[in-house]
C-alpha positions in Angstrom: 127.5 -47.9 121.7 127.4 -50.3 118.7 130.9 -51.6 119.6 129.7 -52.3 123.1 126.6 -54.2 121.8 128.7 -56.4 119.5 131.4 -57.5 122.1 129.3 -60.5 123.3 128.5 -61.5 119.7 132.1 -61.3 118.8 133.0 -63.7 121.6 130.2 -66.0 120.4 131.7 -65.9 116.9 135.0 -67.0 118.4 133.2 -70.0 119.8 131.8 -70.8 116.4 135.3 -70.4 114.8 136.8 -72.7 117.4 134.1 -75.3 116.5 134.9 -75.0 112.8 138.6 -75.6 113.4 137.8 -78.5 115.7 135.9 -80.1 112.8 138.9 -79.8 110.5 141.1 -81.3 113.2 138.7 -84.2 113.5 138.6 -84.8 109.8 142.4 -85.0 109.9 142.3 -87.5 112.7 144.0 -85.1 115.2 141.6 -85.7 118.1 143.7 -84.0 120.7 143.7 -80.8 118.7 139.9 -81.1 118.2 139.5 -81.5 122.0 141.7 -78.4 122.6 139.5 -76.3 120.2 136.3 -77.6 121.7 137.6 -76.6 125.2 138.5 -73.2 123.8 135.0 -72.9 122.4 133.6 -73.8 125.8 135.6 -70.9 127.3 134.2 -68.5 124.8 130.7 -69.9 125.4 131.1 -69.2 129.1 132.2 -65.6 128.7 129.8 -64.4 126.0 126.8 -64.6 128.2 128.7 -63.2 131.2 129.9 -60.3 129.2 126.4 -59.6 127.8 125.0 -59.5 131.3 127.8 -57.3 132.6 127.4 -54.8 129.7 123.6 -55.2 129.8 123.5 -55.7 126.1 121.7 -59.1 125.9 119.6 -59.4 122.7 117.5 -62.0 120.8 120.2 -62.0 118.1 122.8 -63.0 120.6 120.6 -65.8 121.9 120.1 -67.3 118.4 123.8 -66.8 117.4 124.8 -68.5 120.6 122.7 -71.6 119.8 124.0 -71.8 116.2 127.6 -71.5 117.5 127.0 -74.1 120.2 125.6 -76.6 117.7 128.8 -76.3 115.6 131.2 -76.5 118.5 129.3 -78.9 120.8 127.2 -80.8 118.2 128.8 -81.0 114.8 132.5 -81.1 116.0 132.1 -84.1 118.3 130.0 -85.8 115.6 132.9 -85.4 113.2 135.3 -86.7 115.8 133.2 -89.8 116.4 132.5 -90.2 112.6 136.3 -90.2 111.9 136.9 -92.7 114.7 134.1 -95.0 113.5 135.5 -95.1 110.0 138.5 -97.0 111.3 136.7 -99.1 113.9 136.7 -102.9 113.1 133.3 -104.4 112.4 132.3 -108.1 112.5 131.9 -109.8 109.1 128.1 -109.7 109.0 128.2 -105.9 109.2 130.6 -105.4 106.4 127.8 -104.7 103.9 126.9 -101.6 105.9 130.4 -100.7 106.9 130.4 -97.4 104.9 127.1 -96.4 106.4 127.8 -97.2 110.0 130.0 -94.1 110.8 127.1 -91.8 109.8 125.3 -92.8 113.0 127.7 -90.4 114.7 125.7 -87.4 113.3 122.9 -88.2 115.7 125.0 -86.3 118.2 124.7 -83.2 116.1 121.0 -83.7 115.4 120.0 -84.2 119.1 122.3 -81.4 120.2 120.4 -79.1 117.9 117.1 -80.3 119.4 118.5 -79.8 122.9 119.5 -76.2 122.1 116.2 -75.4 120.5 114.4 -76.8 123.4 116.5 -74.8 125.8 115.7 -71.6 124.0 111.9 -72.0 124.6 111.9 -73.8 127.9 111.3 -71.4 130.8 112.1 -74.1 133.4 115.8 -74.0 132.7 116.8 -70.7 134.3 118.8 -72.2 137.2 118.9 -75.9 136.3 119.1 -77.9 133.1 116.5 -80.3 131.7 118.6 -82.9 129.8 122.4 -83.1 129.3 124.0 -79.8 128.4 125.7 -79.8 125.0 129.1 -78.7 126.2 129.3 -81.6 128.7 128.2 -84.0 125.9 130.8 -82.7 123.5 133.6 -83.0 126.1 132.6 -86.5 126.9 132.8 -87.7 123.3 136.0 -86.1 122.3 137.7 -87.1 125.5 136.4 -90.7 125.0 137.8 -90.9 121.5 141.1 -89.2 122.3 141.7 -91.0 125.6 140.1 -94.4 125.1 140.1 -94.8 121.3 142.8 -97.5 121.2 141.1 -99.5 123.9 137.7 -99.4 122.2 139.3 -100.4 118.9 140.8 -103.5 120.6 137.4 -104.6 121.9 135.6 -107.2 119.9 132.4 -105.4 120.5 133.8 -101.8 120.4 131.4 -101.0 117.6 128.4 -102.1 119.8 129.7 -100.0 122.7 129.9 -96.9 120.5 126.5 -97.6 119.0 125.0 -97.9 122.5 126.7 -94.8 123.9 125.6 -92.6 120.9 122.0 -93.8 121.4 122.1 -93.3 125.2 123.7 -89.8 125.0 121.3 -88.7 122.2 118.5 -89.6 124.5 120.0 -87.8 127.5 120.3 -84.6 125.5 116.6 -84.3 125.1 115.4 -86.2 128.2 113.3 -84.7 130.9 115.9 -85.6 133.6 116.8 -82.5 135.6 120.5 -81.8 135.8 122.0 -79.3 138.2 123.8 -76.2 136.9 127.3 -75.1 138.2 126.2 -71.5 138.3 126.7 -70.1 141.9 124.3 -67.4 143.1 126.2 -67.3 146.4 129.0 -69.2 148.1 126.9 -70.6 150.9 127.2 -74.4 151.5 123.5 -74.8 152.2 122.3 -73.5 148.8 125.2 -75.0 146.8 125.7 -78.4 148.6 125.4 -80.5 145.4 127.7 -78.2 143.4 130.4 -78.3 146.1 130.1 -82.1 146.4 130.4 -82.5 142.7 133.4 -80.2 142.4 135.3 -81.6 145.4 134.8 -85.2 144.1 135.9 -84.1 140.6 139.3 -82.7 141.7 141.0 -86.1 142.1 139.8 -87.2 138.6 142.1 -84.7 137.0 145.0 -87.1 137.6 143.5 -89.1 134.7 144.7 -86.4 132.3 142.9 -86.3 129.0 140.4 -88.9 130.1 139.3 -86.9 133.1 136.4 -85.3 131.2 134.9 -88.8 130.7 135.0 -89.6 134.4 133.7 -86.1 135.4 130.8 -86.2 133.0 129.9 -89.7 134.1 130.0 -88.5 137.7 127.8 -85.5 136.8 125.3 -87.9 135.2 125.2 -90.3 138.1 124.8 -87.5 140.6 122.0 -85.8 138.6 120.1 -89.1 138.1 120.5 -90.0 141.8 119.0 -86.6 142.8 116.2 -87.1 140.2 115.3 -90.5 141.5 115.5 -89.3 145.1 113.1 -86.4 144.5 110.7 -88.7 142.5 110.4 -91.0 145.4 109.9 -88.2 148.0 
């Protein structure tokens, strides 16, 4: 019985381990490997809850362990990726006095991811939908952005400003009160899953973008979620 109870927690620990390795890859500047381990962590994160429900061994310990693992894989790891990228990003002359401090702004991603996860654990409204941007989506956006568009951002005169603005925006989105739909299907009926099907169908062509597909897909997810929110607010 004890082995059965620990299977989901073992999978969660695999998620945490993947996040730790992703951090090391980020420090070494290997952003593609960091992305691979974050994706692997997301796979483990998907299955730990599913296995816990199938085996009927969900526990408060598992819930807390899951949040800790998620903040490493989807909070700290993307922060280290962005930190490593910002260290080599050109800054205008008037910012050179704070050049060494500027990259640390990246760790707001980890801070607001932790706030997002803590909020999720006590928010009873998030059973079938999310309130704020889910941390896995946020992590995939950042690592794909750096790995896929890093050179283009570096070539921009205001690349530093773009990164500063995006970090601020996505930190806000993590803890915002904007409802965002979940991809969990309770049935396969079109009527009850119309938004999910529209999202998935429109996302398929984006995979031709390769490693940058995650950036486009997360942007599409945000646009669709915000559009639904605005529509319901006006109704």
